[in-house]
Each structure stands twice: as C-alpha cells, then as structure tokens.
N, C-alpha and C positions, 0 to 999 in steps of 0.2 A: 885207659881213660881215668881221669882223676875225679871220682865222685866221692864226696865226703858227707856225712850226716844224712839227712832225709832228702831224697830226690823226689820231687812232686811236680806233676804237670797236669794241666786240664785235659779231660778226655778228648777234646777236639784238637789237641796238639799231638795226637797219636802218631801221625805220619811225619812230624817234624824231626829233624836231627836234634838230639838233646845234647846240650853243651853246658858244662858247669862254668859259669863266670863268677858266681858267688854262692855262698852257703848261708843258711840261717836267715833270720829276719831282723830288721833294724828296730822293730816296735815291740813285739811279743807281749802286748797288753790287751789284746782282744779277749774278752771274757769267755768266749765259746771255743777258743782255739788252743790246742796243746801241741800243734805240729812242731813248732820250733821253740818250745818253752825253755829248753835247756841248751839251745844252740845259738850262741851269739853270731851276729853277722860277720862274715869273713869274705874278703875279695880273693878270688883265685889269682895267684901270681901270674903275670903275663907269660912266664916261661912254661907253666903248666898249661895255660890256654893254648899256646902255640904247639905244644906237644900233642894235645888232644886234637887240635885242628889238623895237624899233619896226619894223624891216624884216621880221622874222618875223611880227609882228602884221598887217602889211599883206598878207602872202601866205597866212598860216595862222593866222587869228585864233582858231580853235577847237582849237589844238594841245593835246593832253591829256598828252603825255609829252615831257619835255626831257632830253637827255643832255648833260652838261657834259664837255667835252674836257679833256685833260691827263692826265699819268701818274697823278696822285692828287689831284684837286681837294678831296677830303675832308680833306686836310691843313690846309685853312683853319681858322682858329679858329671857335669857335661864333658869335661876333659877326659875323665875315666871312660865314659861310655863311647866317646869319639874314638879313643885309642883302640878299644876293643872292637868296635864296629868296623873300623878300617882294617884291623888285623884279620877279622873274619872274612872280609871281602878280598883280602890279599890271597888267602888260602882257598876260598870257595868262590871262584869268579862268577859262577852262575847264581849265587845267592841273591835273592830279591828281598827277603824279609827276615828281620831279626826280632823275634817276639819274646815276651817275658811277662812276669807278674809285676804289677806296679801298685803303689798306694797313692791316694790323693795327696799325701804329704810329699811324695817324691816329685809330683808334677809341680806343686807349689814352689819348690826350690829352683825351678828352671824358668828362664825368660822365654818369651815367645820366639825370639830369633833363634835361641838354642834349640827349641823343639823343632823348628823348621829345618835347621841344619841336621839334626839327628834323623829326621824323616828322610832327608835327601841321602843320608848314608845307609838307609835301609831299615832303620828302627821303626817298627810298625807292629800293630797287633798286640796292644797292652791289655792284659787281663787284670781288671781292677775289682778287688773284693769289697765293693761298696756294702753288700749285704742288705742294705735298706736305703730309702730316701726319706725316712721319717726321723725327725730330730730326737724324739723320745726313745725310739728303738736304737738309734745310733749311740745315744748316751748309755742306755742299758748295756749294749754290747761292748762298750769301752773302745769305740773306734777312734776317738780322739779328733773327730772333725764333724762338721754339720752338713746339712743338706745344701746350704748356701755355698759351702766350700766345694762340694761335689760339682755344683753348677758352674762356679767360676773356673775351676781347674779343667773340667772337661770341655768347656767352651774354648779354652786355650788349645786343647788337643784338636777340636774341630777346626779352629782357625789354622793350625799348623798342618792339617791334613793327616794326622795320625789316627789310624783306626784303633778302636778300643772296644772291649767287651766287659759287660757288667756281670757280677755274681749277686744273686738275690737269695735270701734265706727265709723260707716260710717258718713260722713258729718262733722266730727270734724275738718278737714283741711280747711273748708270753700269753697266757690264757686271756682271752677277751681282747687282745690287741691286734689280731690279724687283719681285721677290716680296716682299721686306721692305718696300719703299716702299708697295706696294699694300695690304698687310695693315695696316700702321700707320696709313696714311691713312684706310682704310675704318673702322678702329676709332675714330679721332677724329671723322670726319664723321658717324658713326652717333650721336654724342652731341650733334649740333647739327642745325640745321634749314635748310640751304641749299635754296632753291627750285630751283636749277639747278646742274648740274655740267658745266662746259665743259672738254673734254679736248683738249689739244694734245700734240704729241710733239716732244721736244727736237730742234731743228735748229741745228747749230753754224754760225754765220756769222762772217766776219771782223769784227774790232772788238770781240769779246766775250772775256772772260777765259777762259771754258771752251774756246773755240776754240783759244786759245793753249796752254792746258793739255793739250788733246788732241794738238796738234802736238808738244809736248815730251814726251809720254808720261805726264804727271802725271795725266791723266784718260783712262780707257778707255771710249769710248762703248758703250752697249748696242746689240746687234744688233737688226734689225727684227723678227725673230720673237719675241725676248724682250719687245719693247715691246708687241706684240699680246697675248702671254701675260700681261703685267703688267695690261693693260686688262681682260682676261678675269677675272683674280683680283680686281681692284677691283670689277667688276660682280657677281661671285659673293658678295663679302663685304659689300657695301653692304646695309644693312637699313632704310634710310629711304626714304620716298617722294620721288623726285627725278627731274627731267627731265635725262637725260644726253645731252649733245651732243658727240660726238667726230667732228665733220664739217668741221673746218677743213682747209686744204690740207696742214697738217703731218702729218695722219693718212694713212697709205698707203691705207687703206680707210675711207671715212666711214660711221659708224653713228650713229643717234640713237634714243632711245626713252624710255619712262616706266618707271622701276623702282618696285616689283618686277614690275609687270604684264608687261613685255616682256623680262624677263631671259633667258628661254629663247631667244627669237628672236635677241637680240643675241649671245649666246654661240654659237648655231648659225651665224650669219653669219661670225663671226670664226673658228670652227672650219673653215669652208669656205675662207676665205682662207689659213689655214695649210696646208690640205691641197693646194691647187692652185697655190700661189705659192712660189717659192724665195727664199732670202735675197738672192741676187744681184739679182734683179728689184726687190725692195723697196729694196735699198741704192742701186740706180741711180736710183730715184725720189727718194730723200732727197737724193742728190748733185745732182739737177737743180733743187732749190729754191734760189731766190736771194733770197727775202724771205718773211716770215711772213704768215699769213692763212688 
C-alpha cells in the first residue's frame, strides 16, 4: 500500500477500508492545526491507486465502505473525483460508500449537478472540520470562511443527498468565549442536517500558531470547566437529531449519545464531572496530551 506522510482518519471510520487518494492539505492555515503544516497537497497517481485497490481486492473483495486519506481529498476537481470513484467501483464491486475529509472551500468549487453525480457514484460521508459556527471563532481559528459559507455549502450537500459530519471544538473561542461559540454554532447547525457531530477540545501543541499566540499572551486559552460548560450549552441548544461523539482523547471526560433522545443523560454525566473534579486535575490531563486523537 502506498501511504506517504501523515495518515489520519476519524475514529468512526475505524472499520472502513483506508485508501490513499491524496496526501497533505490544500489549506494549512488553520491556527490550531499542525497535522499537515509541512506537507503540501499531493494527488496519488492513478497507477498507485490501482495497485492499492488490487491489493485491497485480494484481501477484502467485498469491502463496502472506503475512506480516502489526506487532509481534504474532496479538494479534487469533479473530473478527478469521478475518475477515482469509478476506479474504486471497478475494483470493489460491493463498495457502496466512498468517504473522506472535506473543507467548506472544496464544496464551494462544485456545482450542485456535480455533487449529485458524485453522490450517484458512491461519494458520501464527508467529514467537515467546521470546528465552529461562530464568525468570531472561525476568524480566530483562521478557517478562511464564515458561518454563512457553512450554511450555503452544506445546504448544497443536503440538496445533493450527500451525508456529512461536522467536527466541533470546545475551547477554540478562548477564555470567556465558550458560551457565545456554543450558542452561535448550535443555531447554525440546527439549520442543517449533519448526521454526526464529533466534538474535540482544543489542545495547544508546539508548531501551531495558536500555541505561539498563547505563549505570547495574544490568545488566552479557555479553562477546562468552561469547556465542559460550553459542551453542555451546545447539547442544550441543539434541536436536530444527531449522533454526538465527544469521546476522543482531547475530551477530559468522554461522552456520546443520540440527540435529542439522550440529552438528559449527557448533561447529567457532565454535571457529575463538574461536581467531583477540580480545574487543576483537568488542566493536568490537558498538559499530559502530546498528540491529538
């Protein structure tokens, strides 16, 4: 298999076949992220893709879901994605879904009719690192788009029938900004139809711009209790049916459940954490993290 650079997949894609169609990220300007900082975007040659597919076919000929690696493979043009989707379906005839990371910018570059065609070819299940739905937080994070952009582009996905998942990040708004971020994000997400909401918590690591801003005093990180309270506010304000997963290692206390059905249980568990755990213990856990996941 041809894997180059950093290979990263969401936890919920653990049972998908992992295939490299691209490496690196086209943007690399998010202030909190260092994953692809020194890795320019690169498309895997079709010859490599076919060699990998032949190997996958030999071992897992009945694979039904493929996850394409890279920071945002959906940045490929319509024709590039079409060629790769059809090639995957040629080798894996039982494949129903071709999932991947995508950016709001990648959706913007595609017409609605192209999205519908890609959906018909099996491209579905886009993980979108929105991180927030609040314009002030999006600007601080250096995302390069606004809440209005998220709304417009994801409405296109809804119309095309493409399933998508959002990533939200507590603590990203900085100290004192969590409540605003949660309220604005919930208001935006309620107008859309993400099937899944994956929640991380900002962890400042060397090599990122926000890490340097925090050291210089230009950014004041949110405390751990504020982050949990932010998550609680988000859970309270969400009015859509969505599977919430706040269970990566960046979360001090992992929780997951279906909203709105399990809203009470989730809020109760987080109340318990706040009641029995001090800020110092939670801060020590954050300081112990050396990588994301």
